[in-house]
C-alpha positions as CSV (number, residue, x, y, z in Angstrom):
1,M,131.7,119.2,98.0
2,L,129.0,117.5,95.9
3,A,126.1,115.5,96.6
4,T,123.8,113.2,94.7
5,L,119.9,113.6,95.0
6,T,118.2,109.9,95.1
7,S,115.2,109.3,93.4
8,K,113.3,109.8,96.8
9,G,114.6,112.9,97.6
10,Q,117.4,112.1,100.1
11,I,120.9,113.1,100.1
12,T,124.1,111.9,102.2
13,L,125.7,114.6,103.6
14,P,129.4,114.5,102.9
15,K,131.5,113.5,106.0
16,E,133.3,116.4,106.3
17,I,130.1,118.5,106.9
18,R,128.9,116.2,109.3
19,D,132.4,116.0,111.4
20,R,132.1,119.8,111.3
21,L,128.7,120.0,112.5
22,G,128.7,117.2,115.0
23,L,126.0,115.7,113.1
24,D,125.2,111.8,113.2
25,A,122.2,109.2,112.8
26,G,119.0,111.0,113.8
27,S,120.5,114.3,114.1
28,M,118.1,116.9,112.8
29,L,118.8,119.6,110.9
30,D,116.6,123.1,109.7
31,F,116.9,124.2,106.2
32,Q,116.2,127.6,104.6
33,V,115.8,128.4,100.9
34,L,117.0,132.1,100.4
35,P,115.7,134.4,97.8
36,D,118.7,133.7,95.6
37,N,117.8,129.9,96.0
38,T,120.5,129.0,98.0
39,I,119.8,126.6,100.7
40,T,121.1,127.0,104.2
41,A,121.2,124.3,107.0
42,R,121.9,124.5,110.7
43,P,121.6,121.6,113.2
44,V,118.6,121.5,115.7
45,K,119.5,121.3,119.3
46,P,117.4,118.6,121.5
47,D,114.5,120.8,123.3
48,A,113.0,119.5,126.0
49,R,109.8,121.2,125.0
50,R,109.9,118.5,122.1
51,I,109.1,115.4,124.5
52,R,106.5,117.0,126.2
53,G,103.4,115.2,126.9
54,L,105.2,111.8,126.1
55,L,104.9,111.2,130.1
56,K,101.7,111.2,132.0
57,S,101.2,113.8,134.8
58,P,102.8,113.4,138.3
59,H,99.4,114.2,139.6
60,A,97.7,111.5,137.5
61,A,96.3,108.4,139.6
62,P,98.1,105.1,138.7
63,L,95.9,102.7,137.1
64,T,94.5,99.7,139.0
65,V,95.2,96.1,138.2
66,A,91.8,95.4,137.1
67,Q,92.3,98.4,135.0
68,M,95.3,97.0,133.4
69,D,93.8,93.2,133.4
70,E,90.3,95.1,131.2
71,G,93.1,97.2,128.9
72,I,94.9,94.3,128.2
73,S,91.8,91.5,127.7
74,R,90.5,94.4,125.1
75,H,93.3,94.8,123.3
76,L,93.6,91.0,122.9
77,R,89.6,90.7,121.9
78,E,90.4,93.2,119.4
79,K,93.8,92.0,118.0
80,H,92.0,88.3,117.5
81,A,88.6,89.2,116.7
82,P,87.3,87.1,113.6
83,T,87.3,89.2,110.3
84,S,85.3,88.8,107.3
85,G,86.9,87.0,104.7
86,G,88.9,85.1,107.0
87,Q,92.1,88.1,107.1
88,R,93.4,89.4,110.1
89,P,93.5,92.7,110.6
90,S,97.0,94.2,109.9
91,K,99.6,94.7,112.5
92,R,100.2,98.7,113.3
């Protein structure tokens, strides 16, 4: 099976390989280059440790309405603050 490398360094895995490995959009692969320049790729199974820290601690105190209001106000002040040259800050 052949695949072509794009100018951005990307390849499309042939459908037969995607089907055999059970891959779909967003799947992760782990590549290794062996001493003889053979490349191996294996699917990486999702690991709960990858999402560590995405959620707040269940022991953290919830924000008050006043704290949420202040955070929103601060964000809007920064977002709509006048800048020199009449240009707005770029979106993140």
